[in-house]
N, C-alpha and C positions, 0 to 999 in steps of 0.2 A: 851305593854299592861301588866297590872298587872297579875301575875301568878294565884293569887286567883280568880280573875275575870274570867280568861280563864277556870280554873278548874270548877268554878260554872256554866259557860255557857255550858260546855261539859256535866256536870251532868244533867242540865235542858234539853238539847237536847236528852239525852238518856232516862231519867226517866219521862220527862214531858208528852209525849204522853201516857205512861203507866198509870200514875196517873190520867190524865184527862179522859181516857177511862173507868175507873172503876166506878161502880155505888154504891158499898158498900165498907165499910172499909175492909171487908174480901177479896173482889176481888182486892182491891188496894194492900193489903199486899201480896197476892199471886202473883200478877203481878210484884211487886217490887222484890220479892224473885226470881222469874223466870228471870227477867232482870239482877239482880246482879249475879246470877249463870252463865248466858250466857256471860256477859261481863267479868266476872272473868275467865271463861274457855278460852276465846279468849286471855286474857292477860297472862294466864299461858302457853298456847301453844307458844305464842310469846316469853315469858321468857325462856322456854326450848330451843327454836331455837336459841335465842341470846346467851345463855350460851354455847350451843354446838359450835356455830361458834367462839365465843371468845376462847373456849378451843382449838379448832382445829387450830386457827391462832396464838396461843401463843407459838409456837414452840421455846423452849429455852429461852424465855423471862420471868423471874420470876415475874416481875411486872404485865405483862398481865395475867400470870397464876393465880395470886392472884385475879385479877379482875374477871376472869372466875369462880374461886371458889366461890366468893361472889355472882355472878349472878346465879350460880347453887344452892346455898343455898336459895337465894330469890325465885327461881323457885320451889324448894321443899316446902318451907313455903307457897307459893301461892297455890300450889296443895293441901296441907293439909287444908288450909282455905276454898277452894272451896268445898272440900269433906265435911268438917264440916258444911258449910253453907247449903249444900243440905239436910243434916239431921237435921238441926236446928228446923224446923217446927214440925217434929215428936217428937223430944226430948222435946220441950216446951209443946206440947199437952200431952205427957205422964207424964211430971213433974207435971202439974196442973190438970190432969185427964180430959182433954177436948177431946171429941170424935168428929171427923170431920164429919159433916153432920148427926149427930145422932139426932133423934127426940125422945122426951120424951113420956111417956105414954105407955099403953098397946095397942098394935095394933094387927095386924094380920088379918087373914082371909084366906080363901081358895084360892089357885091359880087356875085360870081358865085354863082348858085344851084346 
């Protein structure tokens, strides 16, 4: 089977239910963001585990040590990307002056005791 098709089907399986469940564009964007962070976190954890196992099993073999170093760099980059993705929403809102859930106009009133 074609790798692109398999990748597309996996993405549809992960994000399809999230997108269909949302009723507004905001809900869809928040659901996709949450799903991306969750999937990314799982992949980062697996990446760190694989890098550690490769490093531990590369005893004395320079070729395997290089592979382990590349896997470790990939895990670090993945971790940084997941951290940046989790703060992306707040960054964009701050950049464009968007307040989450803010209602315009003067409101107020006394709180009931």
